C-alpha positions as CSV (number, residue, x, y, z in Angstrom):
1,M,-2.5,-28.4,-25.3
2,D,-3.1,-31.8,-26.8
3,R,-5.7,-34.1,-25.1
4,E,-3.1,-36.5,-23.7
5,L,-1.2,-33.7,-21.9
6,V,-4.4,-32.2,-20.6
7,A,-5.5,-35.7,-19.3
8,M,-2.1,-36.3,-17.7
9,R,-2.2,-32.9,-15.9
10,A,-5.8,-33.4,-14.8
11,G,-4.7,-36.7,-13.3
12,L,-1.9,-35.0,-11.4
13,V,-4.4,-32.5,-9.9
14,E,-6.8,-35.2,-9.0
15,S,-4.0,-37.2,-7.3
16,L,-3.1,-34.0,-5.4
17,Y,-6.7,-33.6,-4.2
18,A,-6.8,-37.2,-3.1
19,A,-3.4,-37.0,-1.3
20,L,-4.5,-33.9,0.6
21,A,-7.7,-35.6,1.7
22,E,-5.8,-38.6,2.9
23,G,-3.0,-36.6,4.5
24,D,-0.4,-38.4,2.4
25,S,2.6,-36.1,2.7
26,A,4.9,-38.4,0.8
27,R,2.6,-38.5,-2.2
28,I,2.2,-34.7,-2.1
29,A,6.0,-34.3,-2.1
30,D,6.2,-36.5,-5.2
31,L,3.5,-34.4,-7.0
32,L,4.9,-31.0,-6.3
33,D,7.9,-29.4,-7.9
34,P,10.4,-28.2,-5.2
35,G,10.1,-24.6,-6.5
36,F,6.3,-24.7,-6.1
37,I,4.6,-21.4,-5.4
38,G,1.1,-21.2,-4.0
39,R,-1.0,-18.1,-3.9
40,T,-4.1,-18.4,-1.8
41,T,-7.2,-16.2,-1.4
42,P,-6.8,-13.2,1.0
43,G,-9.2,-13.3,3.9
44,M,-8.9,-17.1,4.4
45,P,-9.4,-18.1,8.0
46,L,-6.5,-18.4,10.4
47,G,-4.7,-15.6,8.4
48,L,-3.7,-18.2,5.8
49,G,-4.3,-16.1,2.7
50,G,-1.2,-15.1,0.8
51,E,1.9,-16.5,-0.9
52,Y,3.8,-19.7,0.0
53,V,7.2,-20.2,-1.6
54,G,8.3,-23.8,-1.8
55,A,6.5,-27.2,-1.7
56,E,7.4,-27.6,2.0
57,S,6.0,-24.2,3.0
58,M,2.7,-24.8,1.1
59,T,2.2,-28.2,2.7
60,R,3.3,-27.3,6.2
61,D,2.1,-23.7,6.5
62,F,-1.1,-23.8,4.5
63,W,-2.6,-27.2,3.8
64,W,-1.7,-28.8,7.1
65,R,-2.7,-25.8,9.1
66,L,-6.0,-25.6,7.2
67,G,-6.5,-29.3,7.8
68,A,-6.0,-28.8,11.5
69,A,-9.1,-26.6,11.6
70,F,-11.2,-28.2,8.9
71,R,-12.2,-31.7,7.5
72,V,-12.6,-30.6,3.9
73,R,-12.1,-32.2,0.5
74,A,-11.7,-30.5,-2.8
75,L,-14.2,-31.9,-5.3
76,P,-13.5,-30.8,-8.9
77,D,-16.2,-30.3,-11.5
78,T,-14.5,-28.8,-14.5
79,F,-11.1,-28.8,-16.1
80,H,-10.2,-26.1,-18.6
81,A,-6.8,-25.9,-20.5
82,L,-5.5,-22.3,-20.9
83,D,-3.6,-21.2,-23.9
84,D,-0.4,-20.7,-21.9
85,G,-0.3,-24.3,-20.6
86,R,-1.9,-23.8,-17.3
87,L,-4.9,-25.9,-16.2
88,Q,-7.9,-24.2,-14.5
89,V,-10.1,-26.4,-12.3
90,G,-13.5,-25.4,-10.9
91,G,-15.3,-27.2,-8.1
92,R,-16.3,-27.0,-4.5
93,Y,-14.7,-27.5,-1.1
94,Q,-17.0,-29.6,1.1
95,G,-16.7,-30.8,4.7
96,T,-16.9,-29.4,8.2
97,A,-15.1,-27.1,10.6
98,R,-13.6,-29.2,13.4
99,A,-14.3,-26.8,16.2
100,T,-18.0,-26.3,15.4
101,D,-18.9,-29.2,13.2
102,R,-20.6,-26.7,10.9
103,A,-20.6,-27.5,7.2
104,V,-18.2,-25.9,4.7
105,D,-19.5,-25.7,1.1
106,A,-17.3,-23.2,-0.8
107,Q,-16.8,-22.7,-4.5
108,F,-13.2,-22.7,-5.7
109,I,-11.3,-22.0,-8.9
110,H,-7.7,-23.4,-9.0
111,T,-5.2,-22.4,-11.7
112,F,-2.3,-24.8,-11.8
113,T,1.1,-24.5,-13.5
114,F,3.4,-27.4,-14.3
115,V,7.0,-28.3,-14.9
116,G,7.3,-31.6,-16.6
117,D,5.3,-34.2,-14.7
118,R,5.0,-32.1,-11.5
119,I,2.8,-29.3,-10.3
120,A,4.8,-26.1,-10.0
121,G,2.2,-23.6,-8.9
122,L,-1.4,-23.0,-7.7
123,E,-3.5,-19.8,-7.6
124,Q,-6.6,-20.3,-5.5
125,L,-9.8,-18.4,-5.5
126,T,-12.5,-19.4,-3.1
127,D,-15.5,-18.0,-1.2
128,T,-13.8,-17.1,2.1
129,A,-17.2,-16.2,3.7
130,A,-18.2,-19.8,3.6
131,W,-15.0,-20.9,5.4
132,L,-15.3,-18.1,8.1
133,G,-19.0,-18.9,8.5
134,A,-18.3,-22.5,9.3
135,L,-16.0,-21.4,12.2
136,G,-19.0,-19.6,13.6
137,G,-16.9,-17.3,15.9
138,A,-14.9,-20.3,17.3
139,A,-11.5,-19.3,18.5
140,A,-8.9,-19.7,15.7
141,S,-5.4,-18.5,16.3
142,T,-3.6,-16.5,13.6
143,P,-0.1,-17.5,12.6
144,P,2.7,-16.0,14.6
145,Y,4.2,-12.8,13.2
146,P,7.8,-12.8,12.3
147,G,9.6,-9.8,13.9
148,P,8.1,-7.5,16.4
149,D,4.6,-8.2,17.9
150,P,2.1,-5.7,16.4
151,G,1.1,-4.8,20.0
152,S,4.6,-3.4,20.8
153,L,5.5,-1.5,17.7
154,E,8.1,1.3,17.9
155,T,8.1,2.8,14.4
156,I,4.5,2.4,13.3
157,D,1.3,3.5,15.0
158,Y,-1.2,0.8,14.0
159,S,-4.9,0.6,14.9
160,V,-8.2,-0.6,13.4
161,D,-11.2,1.6,13.7
162,G,-14.5,1.6,11.7
163,G,-13.1,-1.0,9.3
164,V,-10.1,1.1,8.5
165,A,-6.6,-0.2,9.4
166,R,-4.5,2.9,10.1
167,V,-0.8,2.3,9.3
168,I,1.0,5.5,10.4
169,L,4.7,5.6,10.0
170,D,6.0,7.0,13.3
171,R,9.7,8.1,13.2
172,P,9.0,11.8,12.8
173,E,12.4,12.8,14.0
174,A,14.0,10.8,11.1
175,R,11.3,11.9,8.6
176,N,10.2,8.3,8.7
177,A,13.4,6.9,7.3
178,I,13.3,3.1,7.0
179,D,15.7,1.1,9.1
180,L,15.6,-2.6,9.8
181,R,13.2,-2.1,12.7
182,M,10.7,-0.3,10.5
183,A,11.1,-2.9,7.7
184,E,10.3,-5.7,10.1
185,E,7.4,-3.8,11.6
186,T,6.0,-3.1,8.2
187,L,5.9,-6.9,7.6
188,A,4.3,-7.5,11.1
189,V,1.6,-4.9,10.3
190,A,1.0,-6.3,6.8
191,R,0.4,-9.8,8.3
192,A,-1.9,-8.2,11.0
193,V,-3.9,-6.5,8.3
194,A,-4.2,-9.7,6.2
195,A,-5.3,-11.8,9.2
196,D,-7.9,-9.3,10.6
197,A,-11.5,-9.8,9.2
198,R,-12.4,-6.4,10.5
199,V,-10.2,-4.6,8.0
200,R,-12.1,-3.4,5.0
201,A,-9.7,-0.6,3.9
202,V,-6.2,0.6,4.8
203,L,-4.9,4.1,5.4
204,I,-1.1,4.6,5.1
205,A,0.3,8.0,6.3
206,G,3.3,9.4,8.1
207,N,3.7,11.5,11.2
208,G,6.1,14.4,11.1
209,P,7.3,16.5,8.1
210,A,7.3,13.6,5.5
211,L,5.6,10.4,4.5
212,S,9.1,8.7,4.2
213,V,12.5,9.8,2.9
214,G,13.4,6.1,2.2
215,G,16.3,4.2,3.7
216,D,17.9,5.5,6.8
217,I,21.4,6.6,5.7
218,G,22.5,6.8,9.3
219,Y,21.6,3.2,9.8
220,F,23.7,2.2,6.8
221,T,26.7,4.2,7.7
222,S,26.8,2.7,11.2
223,A,27.8,-0.6,9.6
224,P,31.1,-1.5,8.0
225,L,31.1,-0.4,4.3
226,E,31.9,-3.9,3.1
227,A,28.6,-5.1,4.8
228,L,26.5,-2.6,2.9
229,G,25.2,-5.0,0.3
230,A,24.3,-7.6,2.8
231,L,22.6,-5.1,5.1
232,T,20.4,-3.6,2.3
233,A,19.4,-7.1,1.2
234,R,18.5,-8.0,4.8
235,M,16.3,-4.9,5.1
236,T,14.5,-5.3,1.9
237,E,13.4,-8.9,2.5
238,P,10.8,-8.1,5.2
239,F,9.9,-4.8,3.5
240,H,9.2,-6.5,0.2
241,E,7.3,-9.4,1.8
242,A,5.0,-6.8,3.4
243,F,4.2,-5.4,-0.1
244,R,3.6,-8.9,-1.5
245,I,1.0,-9.4,1.3
246,L,-0.6,-6.0,0.9
247,E,-0.9,-6.4,-2.8
248,R,-3.1,-9.5,-2.4
249,I,-5.5,-8.4,0.4
250,D,-9.1,-7.7,-0.4
251,A,-9.1,-4.3,1.3
252,P,-8.3,-1.3,-0.9
253,I,-5.4,0.9,0.2
254,V,-5.2,4.7,0.4
255,T,-2.0,6.5,1.0
256,A,-1.6,10.1,2.2
257,A,1.6,11.5,0.8
258,H,3.2,14.7,2.1
259,G,6.6,16.3,2.3
260,A,9.5,14.3,0.8
261,V,8.6,10.8,-0.5
262,A,11.8,9.2,-1.6
263,G,13.6,5.9,-2.3
264,G,12.0,2.9,-0.7
265,G,9.4,5.3,0.9
266,L,7.8,5.4,-2.6
267,G,6.8,1.8,-1.9
268,F,4.0,3.1,0.3
269,V,2.8,5.1,-2.8
270,Y,3.1,2.2,-5.2
271,I,1.1,-0.3,-3.1
272,A,-1.8,2.1,-2.8
273,D,-4.9,2.0,-5.0
274,I,-5.5,5.7,-4.4
275,V,-2.9,8.2,-3.4
276,I,-3.8,11.6,-2.0
277,A,-0.9,14.0,-2.1
278,A,-0.3,17.3,-0.3
279,E,0.6,20.4,-2.1
280,G,4.4,20.8,-1.9
281,S,5.1,17.1,-1.9
282,V,8.1,15.9,-3.8
283,F,8.6,12.4,-5.2
284,T,12.1,11.1,-6.1
285,T,13.7,7.7,-6.4
286,A,17.0,9.0,-5.0
287,F,18.9,5.7,-5.5
288,S,21.4,7.0,-8.2
289,G,22.6,9.6,-5.7
290,I,23.9,6.9,-3.4
291,G,24.9,4.4,-5.9
292,L,22.1,1.9,-5.3
293,S,19.7,0.2,-7.8
294,G,16.4,0.6,-5.9
295,D,13.8,-1.2,-4.0
296,G,10.1,-0.9,-2.9
297,G,8.9,-2.3,-6.3
298,G,9.6,0.9,-8.2
299,T,11.2,-0.8,-11.2
300,W,7.9,-2.7,-11.7
301,H,5.4,0.0,-10.7
302,L,6.8,3.2,-12.1
303,P,6.9,2.1,-15.8
304,R,3.3,1.0,-15.5
305,L,2.1,4.1,-13.6
306,I,3.9,6.9,-15.5
307,G,5.4,5.2,-18.6
308,E,8.9,3.8,-19.2
309,A,10.5,7.0,-20.5
310,R,9.5,9.0,-17.4
311,A,10.4,6.1,-15.1
312,R,13.9,6.0,-16.6
313,R,14.3,9.8,-16.0
314,M,13.2,9.4,-12.4
315,Y,15.7,6.6,-11.8
316,L,18.7,7.7,-13.9
317,E,18.5,11.5,-13.3
318,N,17.1,11.4,-9.8
319,L,14.3,13.6,-11.2
320,R,12.3,15.4,-8.5
321,V,8.6,15.3,-9.3
322,D,6.3,17.8,-7.5
323,A,2.7,16.9,-6.6
324,E,1.1,18.6,-9.5
325,R,3.3,16.8,-12.0
326,A,2.8,13.6,-10.2
327,A,-0.9,14.0,-10.6
328,S,-0.6,14.8,-14.3
329,W,1.6,11.7,-14.8
330,G,-0.7,9.4,-12.9
331,L,1.5,8.7,-9.9
332,V,-1.1,10.2,-7.5
333,A,-4.9,10.6,-7.8
334,E,-5.5,14.0,-6.2
335,V,-3.6,17.0,-4.7
336,V,-5.0,18.8,-1.7
337,P,-3.6,21.5,0.7
338,E,-1.2,19.9,3.1
339,P,-3.4,20.5,6.3
340,Q,-6.2,18.4,4.6
341,V,-4.2,15.5,3.2
342,R,-4.6,13.1,6.2
343,E,-8.3,14.0,6.6
344,R,-9.0,13.5,2.9
345,A,-7.2,10.2,2.7
346,L,-9.0,8.9,5.8
347,A,-12.4,10.0,4.5
348,T,-11.6,8.1,1.3
349,A,-10.6,5.0,3.1
350,G,-13.7,5.3,5.3
351,R,-15.9,5.3,2.3
352,L,-14.2,2.3,0.8
353,A,-14.5,0.5,4.1
354,T,-18.3,0.5,3.6
355,G,-18.1,-1.0,0.2
356,P,-18.1,-4.6,-1.2
357,T,-14.8,-5.7,0.1
358,K,-14.7,-9.1,-1.7
359,A,-15.4,-7.4,-5.0
360,F,-12.7,-4.9,-4.3
361,G,-10.3,-7.8,-3.8
362,R,-11.1,-9.3,-7.1
363,Q,-10.9,-5.9,-8.8
364,R,-7.5,-5.3,-7.4
365,A,-6.3,-8.8,-8.5
366,L,-7.8,-8.4,-12.0
367,L,-6.2,-5.0,-12.5
368,R,-2.8,-6.2,-11.2
369,D,-2.7,-9.3,-13.2
370,S,-3.9,-7.8,-16.5
371,W,-0.4,-6.6,-17.3
372,D,0.8,-10.2,-17.7
373,S,-2.4,-11.6,-19.4
374,T,-3.6,-11.8,-22.9
375,L,-7.1,-10.5,-23.6
376,S,-8.4,-14.1,-23.8
377,E,-6.9,-14.9,-20.4
378,Q,-8.2,-11.7,-18.9
379,L,-11.8,-12.4,-20.1
380,R,-11.5,-15.8,-18.6
381,A,-10.3,-14.3,-15.3
382,E,-13.2,-11.8,-15.3
383,T,-15.7,-14.7,-15.7
384,D,-14.0,-16.7,-12.9
385,A,-14.0,-13.7,-10.6
386,L,-17.7,-13.0,-11.3
387,A,-18.5,-16.6,-10.3
388,V,-16.7,-16.0,-7.0
389,T,-18.1,-12.5,-6.3
390,G,-21.6,-13.4,-7.4
391,A,-21.7,-16.0,-4.6
392,T,-21.0,-13.4,-2.0
393,R,-23.6,-12.1,0.4
394,D,-22.8,-8.5,-0.6
395,A,-23.6,-9.1,-4.3
396,Q,-26.8,-11.0,-3.6
397,N,-28.0,-8.4,-1.1
398,A,-27.1,-5.6,-3.5
399,V,-29.2,-7.1,-6.3
400,A,-32.1,-7.6,-3.9
401,A,-31.7,-3.9,-2.8
402,F,-31.6,-2.8,-6.5
403,R,-34.8,-4.7,-7.2
404,A,-36.5,-3.1,-4.2
405,G,-35.3,0.4,-5.2
406,N,-33.0,0.7,-2.1
407,R,-29.4,1.5,-1.6
408,P,-27.3,-1.6,-0.9
409,D,-25.7,-2.0,2.5
410,F,-22.4,-3.9,2.1
411,E,-21.1,-6.1,4.9
412,G,-17.8,-7.0,3.3
413,R,-18.9,-10.7,2.9
């Protein structure tokens, strides 16, 4: 980027920071492209970490809600032009929490994208512990969940114990087939996970004979055939939004796969960092058999996990992949006897729940984003992530423990 373009874009960013500090909604609307997409740090207070699509959503659902709880200003220190035209800004958020009057002093890294003379996107990294610490335990309501209340779920058994969020699909009579209710409850649970600071690892499993056989064919056949396209699209909207949220949380995800894992049910495999499979499990996309194209993120994940040639076979031929082959291909991490699969996955999640949660979050993001980054961009991202994780209590306590010859005790902060 030439210097004039960099200076112009830096000016746009500084204008945005000023408009946010002044609460100037008209100016913010002028600065943002209508198609703006914001991605904010998982673990932000008030359950505000995640993706915001559209300038209005980012302003109303993130910045204004954050401003209702904090008097904070973004103070930039550095501006760095990336090779792909993005602008990376480093600095600090400084101010106070309204409920406690405690100070907020949190490092941030913002990466902006642009369309013409407007800001088209923001990726935010910040020290969420500093924000949460400023609240000091003061009551802060989480955003309302769309769909069913997590306290009255019908198709998912959800609980948090020992830092592990247990997401247990609970339609055993239907082999955990996914209908609209389960799709909406998956989103409700994903939002609950993202909003709960206690969650330091996630276990996904299924009650009954299978993890999930995918879409509920009975549910589809109950609707008029001409409505099939609209119905499948309606179901995948909350289902896919749940996976977008889970992809960006700090907590690592472990899935216990058993029995048939098919269709959209494979999404619970794709979203996991570690998959423990039971002997006898079978994995299949199944979509070609019913004339559908697929969902659950398979067309993105499968080529990356097992290679494009194998992914094409799984889709086009409805190839059935047993647990041993799935392990050799890289679709699952480990195969154990079926009676042990839930216990093994829970033990793995339990160990992860005692680890450096913030560092796990940055590792998950770095690994995910590496597919779309050049080496230069990835090296920059690693440096930026180290600046954030190095400021965490876990990293500082771990270094102190290492110097003293002790094992670190991670708190997830």
